[in-house]
N, C-alpha and C positions, 0 to 999 in steps of 0.2 A: 608067135612070141611077141611080147610087148615091145621089145627093143629092136625088132626086125626092121631094117630100113624100108623094106617094101611095104610093110604094114603101115609105117608112119606116112609113106607117100600116099597110100590109098586113103588113109584117114584125112589127109589134107585135101585130097580131091573131093572126098565126100562132103567135107565141111564147106568147101568153096561152092559146090553145087547147092548146098542147103542155103548158104548166104544169098546166092543169086536168086533162088526161088522166093526168099523171104522179103526182098526189097519191094515188090509191088504192094504187099500187104502193109508194110510200114508207111509208104507214101499215101496210102488211102486213109490211114488213121490221122495223119498230120494235115490233111487237106482242110482248108478253111472255107466253109460254105457261107452263103448269104444268110441262111436260116440261123446258123450258129452265131454270126455277128449280131444279128437282130436281137436274139435272146440276150446276148451279153450286154448290149446297150440298154435294153429294157430294164434288166435287173440293176445295172449300174445307176441309171437315172432314178429308178425307184428308191434305191438305197440313199442316193444323194438328196432326193426330195424329202425322204423320211428324216434324214439327219438335219437338213435345213429347217424343216418344220419343227423338229425337236429342239434344235438350237434356238430358233426364233421364239418358241414357247418358253424355253428356259430364260432367254433374255428378257421376255416380257414379265415373267413371274419374278425373276431375280431383280430386275430393275425396279419394279414396284415395291418389292419387299425392302431392298436396300434404301430406296428413296424415303420410305416411311421411317425406317430405323434411324437414318442419319440426317433427317431433315433439319433438326434443331441443334445438332452437335457442332462444336467448334474444335474439339480435340478428343482423342480417344486414350491419351496417355497423360501422366503427370507432366508438368513442365520440365524441359531439359535443364540440367544444372551444371555449373562450371565450378571446378575446385582448384585451389592453388597447389603448390608442390608438396605441401604438408597434409593435403587431404581436407583442408578447411574450405567450406563453400564460399565462393567469390560472388556468385549471383545466379539468378534464375533467368531463363529466356522466356519470361512471361509475355503472353499475348496481350496487346493493348488494342482495345476495340471499343468504339463508341456505339450508340444506339443506331439501328438501321435507318436509312433515309427512304422516305416514300418516293414513289416514281415522280410525282408532281413536283418534288423538291429538287430533282436532278435536271439541270438544264439540258435542252435538246442537244446542244453542241457537245456536251460531255459525253452523251450516249453515242453521238456520231463519231467522236474521236476514238472511242474504244472499238466501235464496230469497224471503222476504217483501218485500224491498226491490227486488231486481233482476228477479225473474221468478216471480211467484206461481203461474203455470201450468207451472212447470218440470217437474213430475212427470206432466203430462198430454200435452204435445206431444212430437214426435219430432225435436226440434232446431230446428224452425221454427214460429213461432206465427203462423198466418194472420191472426188478428185484429190482432196487433201490426203486422204488415207492412202490412195495409190502412190502419191508422191512420197509419202513417209515410208511406205513399204519398200519402195525402190532404194531409198537412202539407207534403211535399216539393213537390207540385204547386202548392199555394197559395203557397209561398215561392219557387217556380221554382228550387230548388236542393236538394241533399241535406242537409237540416238535422236530420231526425229519424232516430234509429237504428232503432227498431223491433226491436232485437236481443234475442234470448233470451239467457239465461245461457250456453247452449252456443255461440251465435254470438259472444258476447264472447270466449269462450275461443278460438274459431276465429280471430277477428281477431288476438288476441295471438299465436297460433301462426303465422299467415301473415305478420304483421309489417308489412303495408302499411297506411298510415293515410290514404290518399287516399279522399275521399268520392265514389266513382264507382260506376256501375252494375256494372262489372266486379268491383270489390272486394266489393260486396254479394253478387254471384253467387258469388264465391269463398268468402265467409263461409258462405253457405248450403250449398255443396258440402262444405266441411270439417265443418260442423256435422252434416250428415246422416251423414257418414262416422264422426264421433265417436259418434253415437247408435247406429249399427249395431255398432260395435266395443266400446263400453264401457257399463257400467251407469250409471245416474243418479248413484249415489254416487261412482263413480270419476270421472265428469265434474266433479262438484261439487268433489271433492278437487283435481283438476288445476287447476280454475279458481281456487281459493283459494291455490294454490301459485304462480300466475303473475300474478295481478292486480296492477296498479300502485297504490300507496298514497301517492304523493308523496314528496318528499325523496329521490328515487332509490331508494326501497325497493320491492322486488317480492316478493310472497308474504306470506301472513298472519303467518307466524312472524317474518319480518324486521320487519314493521310493528308487531306486538305488542311485540317487544323494544325497538324504537326509541321508540315513543310512550308505552309504559307500563312498560318495564323488565321485561317478563315473557316469558321464552322458552317457558314451559309454558302453552299456550292454556287449559288447564283452570283456571288461576288467574285468568282474566279475569272481571271483574264484568259484570253486564248492561249498565251504562252504557258500559263500555269496548267491549263487543261491538258495541253499537249505534253507537258512534263509528267503529269500523272499517268497519262495514257502510255507513256514510254516505259513505265516501270514493270508491268507484268512480265515482260520478256526476260528481265533480269533485275529483280529488286535490289540486289546488292551492287550490281555493276552500274545501274542507271538511276539511282536516287541522287538528287542534287546535293545532299549534304556530304555524302561520302565521296562522290565522284562528280563534281560539278562540270568538268570538261566533257566526260563521257555522257553525262546526262544531257548536256546541251546538244551534243552531236546526235544523240538518239531522238531528242525532241525535234530536231530538224527533219529526221526521217518521218516521224509522225505527221508533222505539218505538211510534208511533201505528199504523203498518202491522202491526207484530207483535201489538199488542193486538187490532186489528180482525180479524186472521186467526187469533186464538185461541192464539198462542204464549205470551203472558204475560198476567198479570192487570192490571187497571187500577191497583191499588196499586203493583205493580212498575213499571209504566210511569211513574207520577207520581214515584216515588222516583228512578228513573234519569234522568228529565228534569232534575231539580233540581241534579244534581252539577256542580260547576265543575271544569274541567281545570286542574291545578296542577303536573303532573309536569314536571321539567326533565331532559332526557337528560344523563347524566354526561359524555359525550364532547363535544368541541368540534369544530365543523366547520372546514374549511380557511380559509386566508387569503383575503380578498376575498369571502367568502361572501355578505355583505350586498349587494354590488354585483352579483354573479352572479345572485342571486335576483331582484333588481330587473330585470336584463336578461332573465331568463326570462319574467317577467310581461309585459314590453314585447314580447318576441318572440311570445308567445301572442296579444297584442292585434293586432300589425301583420301577422301571417301567418295567423292563424286556426287554427294548429296547437295541440295540447295539449302539456303538459309531457312526457307520455309520447312523443309524436311527436318532440319535440326531443331527448329522451334517446337514442333508438335510431336517429335519422336520419343520424348521421355528419356533422352540420352543422359549419361553421366560422363562429363568430359574432364579428365584429369590433366592439369596443365603444369608448366614449369615455373610459374610466377612466384616470386618471393614477396610476401605481403609487406614486409618492412621496407624493402627496396622500392616497390611500386608506390607505397605511401610517401616515402621520402621524395621521390620524383614528382609526384602530383603536388605535394606541398611546395616544392621549389618552383614549379611552373606557375603556381598561383601567387607567388611572391613577386610583386612588381618591382621591388628594389633590386632583384637579381637580373633585371633586364634594362637595357638602355631605354630611356623615355623617348617618345616620338612627338613630333610637332603637331600631329593631327590624329584622326581616329584609326589610321593604319598603324597598328602596333608592331613592334619588333617581335618576330616569331622565333620558335626554336623547336628542336627535335633532339631526343636522346634515346639511346639504346644501351642496356646493360646485359651482358651475357656471361654465362659460366664457360670459360674457355676450356675447361677440362673435359666437358661432355657436349658442348654446343648448345645447351639449353638457354633459352631466353629468361632472364631474371626480372626485368622491368623494361617498359618502353612507354613513350608518350610522344605523339606527333604534333603537339601544338599547345599554346597557352589556353585556347578556347576549345580544346578538343571535345570536352564533355558535351558541348552543344553542336558543334559544327560537324564533327565526324570526318573531316579531311585529315589524313595522317601523313605528315611529312617524313615519317619513318620510311615509307616506301614510295609515296606518290610524288615527292619533290626531289629533284636531282640538281645538285649545285656543285660548283667547282671547289675542290678540297684544298687548294693552295699547298703550302709546304707540308701539310700532313700526309701528302702523297709521296714525299721523297723516300721514306723508308721502304715503301711498297715497290716502287718502280726502279729505284737506283741502288740504295744501300743494301737491302736484303739480297737481291739477285747478284750484286757484285760480290758479296761474301760467299755466295753459293758457287761462284766460278772457281773459288780456291786461289785466286790471284790477289785477293785483297783481304785485309783484316782491320780490326779497330785501330791499329797503329800505322796503317799504310798512309803514306804521304800522298795527298791528292793535289792536283794543280789548283792554285787559287789566284792565278794571274789574270789581269784584265785581258779578255780575249773575245773573239767572235768564233762561232762555229758556222762556217759558210756566211750567210747574211743574218744569222741569228746571234744577237749580242746581249746576253743577259748581264746583269750587273750586281755587285754586292752593295750592301748598305754601309758597312764599316771598313771600307777600303780593301786592299788586296795584299797578297804576299806571294812569294814564289811557290810555296807549298803550305799545306795545312793537313793535320792528321784527320782521319775520318771521324774520330770522336769529336774533335773540336768543330769540324764542319757541321755535324749534326747538332751539337750543342748550341752553336751560334746561328744555325740555320742559314749558312752561306749558300748563295745561289750557284756560283761558278763551279765548286766541287761536285755538286749534284748533277749538273748538266754535263760536265767533263766526264764524270764517271759513267753516266748513261751512254755517252758517245763512245767510250772505250769498250764497254761490255756489249754494246749493240742495242738499238732500240727494240728489236724483236725479243731479245732476252728479257728486257724489262717488261714489255707488254705481256709476254707469256707468263712471267711470274705473277703479275697483277691478276691475270685471268685465273691462275691456279688458286688464288685466295679469294675468288668470288667477285672480283670487280668486272663490271660489264664495260668492255671497250669495243670500239669499232675500228675499221681500217683507217679512218681519219685520225685516229690517235697515234699513229705510227710516226711520231716526230719528237724532237728533243724537248718541246714545250711541256710534255707530260712529266718531265723530271721535276717541274715546279707546280704540278697540278693543273696544267692547261688541258683539260679533257673536253672533248667535243660535246658530250651529253652530261657531264658531271657524274656525281655519285650521291649516295645518301648515308645516313647514320647506320643503317642496318648493314650495308656492304662494308663500311669502314670498320665497324666493330668486328665483323667476321674476319676481315683481313688481319687486323692487329691481334686477334685471338690466337692466330697461328704463331705469332712471335711469343706470346705469353705461354703457349702450350708447348714450348720447346720444339717448334717446327711442325706440329701436326695441325692440319686444318679440318674443321668440321662445319658443315652448314648449320645455321641456327634453326632451332625448332621450338615450338611452344606447347605441343601436345604430347603427353606421355602415353595416354590410353583413352579410348572411347568405349563405353559399354552401352548396350541398348537397354530398353525398358525391362528386359528379363534378366539383365546382369551379364549377358554374353558379351565378350570382348569382340568388337567389330573392327577395331584398329589399334595397333600398338607401334610405337616408334621403333624403327630399325636403327640400331646404333652402329651399323656397318659402313657408314659413309666417311669415316676418318681416312685422311690421306696425308702422307708426309710431303711437305713442300720445302722444308729446310732441314739441315742436320741440326741435332741438338746443340752442338758447339756453336754454330753460327747464329742460331736463334738466341742463345744465351749472350753471345757477344753483342748482338743488337739490343737486347734488353738492357745490358749494362750501359750502352751508349745512350739509350732513351731515358735511363735513370738520370744521367748527367743533364739532359735537357730540363728535367724537373728540378733537380737539385741546384743547378748553376747556370741554366740557360733560359730560353724563352718561355718555358713552362712552369716557372716558379710558383705561379698562382695556383697550380694544381697540387701543391704539396699537402700531404696528410701526415698523420702520426703513424704511418706504416709505409713500406716501400711502394713507390709509384714510378712507373715508366710511361713515357708518352711523347706526343709531338703536337705542336700548335700549327695552325694554318690560318693565314689572313689573305683574303682576296680583295684587291683594290677595286675602286669604283669603275675604272675603265672610261671615265668621262673626263675630257680635257678640262683642266683647271680645278678638278674636284679631288681632293686628297683623302676623302673619306673611304670607308671600306664597304664592300658588298656582302661578304660572308666572313664569319670567323668560326674556327673549329678548334676543338681539342679532342684527340683520340688517345686513350691511354689505358693502363691496366695496373691493377694490384696483383699480388700473388693469387687472389681469389677470383676476381672478375675483370672483364674488359668493358670499357664504356666509350661511347662516342657522342659528342655534343656538337650541334650546329646552331648558329644564331644568324639571323638576318631578316630582311623584309621579303614578303612573298612577291611583291611587285616592285623591285628596286628601281629607282630613277634618281634624277639629280637632287630631288628633295627628300628622298628616302634612302639614306645611306647611314652606316654606322660610324659614329665618331670614335668609338673604342676599337681596340685591336683584339687579338685572340686571348688576351688576358681575361677578358670577360667570360669567354667560354671555358677557359681553364679554371677560373674561380667557381663557375657553375658546376663543373665536374667535381671539384673538391667538396662543394657543399652537399651535392647529392650522394656521392660515394661515401663521404664521411658519415652521413646519417644512415645510409643503407647498411654500412658495415659496423654500426655501433654495437658494441657487445661481442663482436667476432674477434677471437684471439688474433693477435698480430703474428704473422709468419713471414719468412723470407721467400724470395723467388726460388723455384726449383732449379737445381743445378743438373747438368748432364750426368748420365751414368758414368761412374768412374771419376767424377769430379771435373772441374773446369780445366781445360787445356789452354794455357796462356798463349796469346798470339805470338808469332815469332818476333824476336827482338829486332829492332831497327838499329843499324850501325849509327853510332853517334859521332859525327865529325867534330874535330876540335873547334871550339868556339871561343871568341874573345871574352875576357872578363866583363861581366855586365854590371852596371850600376846606374842609379837614378838619383838626382839631387836637384835642388833649386826650383821646386815646384811653386808656381804662382798662379793666382786666379783673379779674374776681373769679370764684371757683369756689364753687358751692353743693353740698356733699357729699350732702345729702339728696335733691336732684333730679338730681345728677350733670350739671350744666350749667354752662357758662362764660357769664357775663353780660358783654357789651361795651357801653361807653357812650363817646360822643365828642361834639364840637361841630362843627356844619357850617353853612355859609352858604347852602345850597341851599333850594329851595322844595318844594312837595308833589310835584312831578314829578321831583325829583332822586332818583337811585338811588344808594345807598351800597353799595359792594362791599367785602366783608370777605375778606381774604386770610389764610391760615394756613400755618405750617410747623412740623412736628414736628422736633425737633433732629437726628434721624437723617436727615432729608430734605435734599436738595441745594438746593431752591428753594421759594419760596412758591407756593401754588396757590390759585385762586379758590375760596372756600368757599361763601358764601351772599350774598344781596342783601337790603337793607332799603330800602323805598321810603317816603319821606316821614317817616322816623323816624331818630333818632340813637341807637338802641340795637338790639341783636340778641342772640341766644343761640346758642351752639355746643352742639348736642345730641350730637355724636359724639365729643367728647373723651374719652379713656380714662384711667383712673387709672394712676399710675406713670410718666406721660410728661410731657415739658416742651414747651409750645407757644409760638410767637411769632405775633403778630397785627399787621396794619396795615389801614387803611381808606382807600379813595379815594371820591371823589364822581364820579358819571357822569351826564351830561346825556342823557336819553333821546332828545331830538329831534336834537341835533347830533352825538351820539356822542363828545363831548369827555369825557375822563377826567383828573382832577387827579393831581398827584403824591401819593405815599403820605403818610399821616399819620405821627406818631411810632410806633415799634414797641414793643410791650409783650411781656414774657415772663412765662409763668405755669407753675409746677410744680404738677402735680396729684398730691396724696398718694394712695397706694394705700389703698383702704378694705377692711376685712374685711367680707365679705358675710354677713348673717344667713342661716343655712341655712333658716330658716323662710320667707324671702321669695324670690320668684323672682329669678334672676340677670338683671338687665336686659340683659346682653350675650349671653345664651344662650337665655333663655326668651321665648316670645312674650308681650309685655305689651300694654298698651293705649296706649303712647306712640308717638312717631314713629320712623321708620326712615329718616332721610335718608341719601342717598349723597353725603356732602359732598366737595367738591373736596379733593384732596390725600390721599385715603384710598382708594387704588386697590387695596389688598389685598382680594381677593374674600372672604377668610375672615373679616376683621374690620373692614373699612372702613366705619365709620360706620353699622353696621346693628344692629338689635335693642337700641338703647339706650333703649327706651321706658320710661317710668316707669309702673309699675302704677297709680299714683295719678292718672295722666293730667294732671300739672301741668307739662308741658314745653312749653307754648305760647309763642308769640311775643307778648310783651306789647304790641308795637307795633301789633298788628292789632286792628281793632275786632272783638272776639270775641263770644262768647256766654256770658252769665252763667247757664249751665245745667250740666247734668250732661254733661261731656265724654265720659264713658265709654259712654254709649249714644247719643250723637249727637242728643239730643232737646232741647237747650237753646234758650231763647228768644234771638233775636238782638237785643242791646241795644248801645248805644254805651258800652261799658265795657271793662274788661280781659278779655283772652281767657283766663279762668281755666281753661277746659277744655283749652286748648292745641291747637295744630295736631296733629291725629292723636291726641288723648287718648283716643279710643275709636273703634274701627272699627265704628261703628254699622251696622246692617243696614238700609239704606233700602228703602222700599217694601214692608215686610212681611217681608223676610228672603229669603235665598238658600239653597237646599238645599246641604249640604256637598259633594255630588258634582258641583255645577255650577260651571263656570268663571265667575268674576265679574270684571267690570271696571267699577268705580264711577268714572264720570267726575268725581266730586266730589273726587278726591284725587290726581290726577296732579301730579307736581312735577319740577323739574329734577334732583333728586337721587335719583330712583328710590326714594324712601322710601315706606314703606307708611303712608299717612295719610289720614284722612277728617276734614274740618273739622266740628267739632261743630255740631249744629243745622241743618245743611244736608241736609234730607231730600229725596231724589229721589222724586218722585211722578209716575207716568205720567199723561199728559194728552193730550187730542186736539190741543192746540196749533195754532198757526198759523205757526210759524217755518219757514223753508226753503221749498222749492218742492213743489207738489203734495201738501201735507199730510204726515203721517207723520213729523214731526220731533221728537217727544217721545221720552223714554226708553222702553225696552221694559217690559213688565209686570213682568219681573224685572230691576231696574236692575243695571247692571254697575259694578264698582268697579275703576278703574285706579289703581294706586298708584305709578306712576313710570316714569321712563325717557324 
């Protein structure tokens, strides 16, 4: 029976015996014999040899065919084209190439430079260098992609002739086949000559002659110097990164590598190498590039980054690149940069430079940008390649915005405005002090103490983290209170500042700027499209709107009045002092602001600032430039208001208003001192020590009075910006800091200032950097002469109402006593902390004021200290203290 246990047992025994008998047969079948191994190896080798021969024959035939087909071609597609945001063509990436150069016209040293740099075994291999391919293969395997070229100079020529830029095995095999065909058909010298006539050198220049003529103005290669030869030989590795126009510093560094290789391989002497390494590139091509070139170049850099292609790939690929540029805005910017009257004049050929970025804060798209007055020919873009200290323009980023986000402060919050030190760090105000000041007034007047005090309260790390969240690049060295006034270790640029402020304009949402919407290949297929998923919230809508309202006050009634337009504008100025003892001029001036439509950032200054190359004007210059460009860029665009938070604006919590004494002002009188060129004002007031007296002024040609300066706890003040030959009218009001109550105007006084003949032996206080103050007083919005550079070389322009320093105001080393401020506010731009090298951007937090004036309070020496203010330590000034003079 099938289920019988005995039967199942017998079956198991039978199966076990069968298995035991089958084992020897199985082992015999799996036994590997020498005969079997021999036949396997024979057939394997035969197949390998057959494949190798077939592959070799394919390479030979393919190489010859491809070489013949592509010998005289430069491109296989139409030129790539770039379009603006409306789909209108901006320009074509046309190839610029001169006639080929014969071998005899190429100096031997030129050939040696390229061989030494690109392929030192060029004369030894037959088109393919096995060692280089092996090294490249190892790197490719480790990276799991085709990252290493391993190409010989012949293969580079083959790649340019085949014209495909895809990093694939097929392309590499094609390179090899063409390279071998080249080696069979031409001599080494002929190959090298063809290579030099076809290689890409950046700026759409192909061939050594075109490059030599464009970069050095030399069509005869025999006229090239060694450093110029090495500069050209440095470019094939990275034409965009190493060409001397776009990246002079990187080009010089790469040139040094080329010269080192030439020296090591015996082509030049050590002395020749050292001499050629030291030369700086200064040539400027006489021709000007086309319209929109700055934006097109930025687009190309972004396209390289987002696609992984090279500029060479983009030139010949027949691509259609759709960008975010607004033609009207870019044209307005280019026109402004070419208008010399909008820039301060220089004493020599080193002109004042500038940079500007405009972006759409609603979606992060770049609208217009330009990185210099001579960008069309120079190619060096200060939009991204130059980093400078931002001065007071950094206050909203690192102090006020993060303070609002803590929930402990609002626009009405009273901040400390008392004269004080934070450890050994002692910033100062321009227009005196008070016990408290509202956040709105602190931003409007650009007072220093409240910004530093606030950062100390919320913690330095809080400010640093917020700045990083809106795209500012900071280092560990920036973790100190000096950043409240823009004292950054590496500075920033207009692109970063525009991105940061765009978050305020966009109700607290930050987006990284971009310039490319879409890229299509020659067949119309989309190869890249911008991903709009990078938006992140950095502030609440309510807090962002509060900050916008405060920044509107800066433009309407504060230091940014020169940026006013016929539409709402919010923004902040920034002025960075020279940092040179005895020099009251400015190193950098900024304005960063926004309308309901767009956000813009402007910087002005010298590329290489020193004692002779400083700005006499303050940030009014950059604010006026912002107004000019934005006004033209938005011409015809309907005026609208700033967006309000959903559900409407929630007003900040009210502040309790203590009972205040009745305020009144009377008996105003004015007198002018020709020797110090100051107007002294005196009046009678009924306020107490917390009362702020506001002085208003109107020049007779002006339509209305404007807020000039403030005086706290004193019934006297001085106007340092009055100009000879003009008539001024003044009145004063009293303002209660706690309640916000302001009295009616006092009596009005009129004063005619006689024109004075200036002693030619003395510096002109209006044009030469002295050691006095440079306030940007209200009512003097003309960026060319508005209240700047009126410093008295004797340093006696101080505000007598301030408890000053009976010491030497010119070097900032006075002792602080309760006496008259004989040194004066800004009587000397002392170099705190041991001095600042002329080449380093400085922002001394001890001298920021509401009027963008360049001023350092005498006797307030900023000394680095380990300090305990702020959070997690690191709250003191950096080892090289920064000097912020306004805005």
